[in-house]
Structures are given as structure tokens and as C-alpha cells.
C-alpha positions, 0 to 999 in steps of 0.5 A: 350449730357446733360452736353454739353447742360448745359455748352452751356446754360451758354455760356461755352464750355464743351470741355474747362473744362478738359483743365481748370482743367489741367491748375489748376494743372499746376498752383499749380505745378508752385506755388511750383516751379515745372514746369509741365510735358509735357507728355500727360495726361490720363483720369480717366479710369486708363488705359494708364500707370496707376499704379493700372490698375483698371477701375477707380481711383479718388481723394477725390473730385471725391469721393465726386462727386460720393457720392453726385450722389448716395445720390441724386438718386431717383428711377431708372431714368438713370444717365446722364452727367448733373447730374454730372455737377450739382454736380460739379457746386455745389462744392464750393472748389477744382480744379473743382470750380477753373476751372469753375471760371477761365472759367468765368462760374457762378456755380449757373447758371451752376447748374440750367442749368444742373438740367434743362437738366437732367429733360428734 
């Protein structure tokens, strides 16, 4: 619930973030003249029809998030969703940054809200 709390604190709906990301990919395809597929999208777990079948597959930006989370870990405190939101909000480029912008979310305010939620 910490990630949702951070989004709520800045007046945004966390549930809309996934749709905003999907919209960024759709727009990128349209930009190069390809109509986006209408098939259901799959989450990051790599199950339902993924080629690799492993537990988790990620893009370069996802790897960047994971590295930042690892580098920022202090002690053995639990990792919560707000930690991820803070890292993503700090990213200046990429699909997540464009999705937050499209949602009208101030990334700096979201990062601060996520850091507050993670400390609470």
C-alpha cells in the first residue's frame, strides 16, 4: 500500500500508471506507422505466453530500477513499493517518466511522497 499512498498524496491514481505506460508503447508504435496489437498484455512475471518462461524478464530501464534499489539498500529493512516508486520517479527519461508526465504527475513531488511513505 505504500506505493498507492505515494501516488494518492500527489493526487494521482496508482492504478492508472500501468495504463499510462501501455499508452506510451502504443504511441511509439503508432509513431512508426504500426497499429498496436489488441491482444491482452502480460505482466512482468513472464508467465502467460512469454518466450523465456522464467520468473522475471525486464527491459534496460527495469534493470536500472533494480540496480538503484540494490544500491540504495541500507540494513535489512523491508523493501516496499514506495521504494520502487521513488526510484522510478527519479528517472528523467524513458517510458515511466513519459507515463508520469502524461498523467500530469510532478515526479519530484512523487519521489518525496514515496520517500515519506517508505519511512513511515
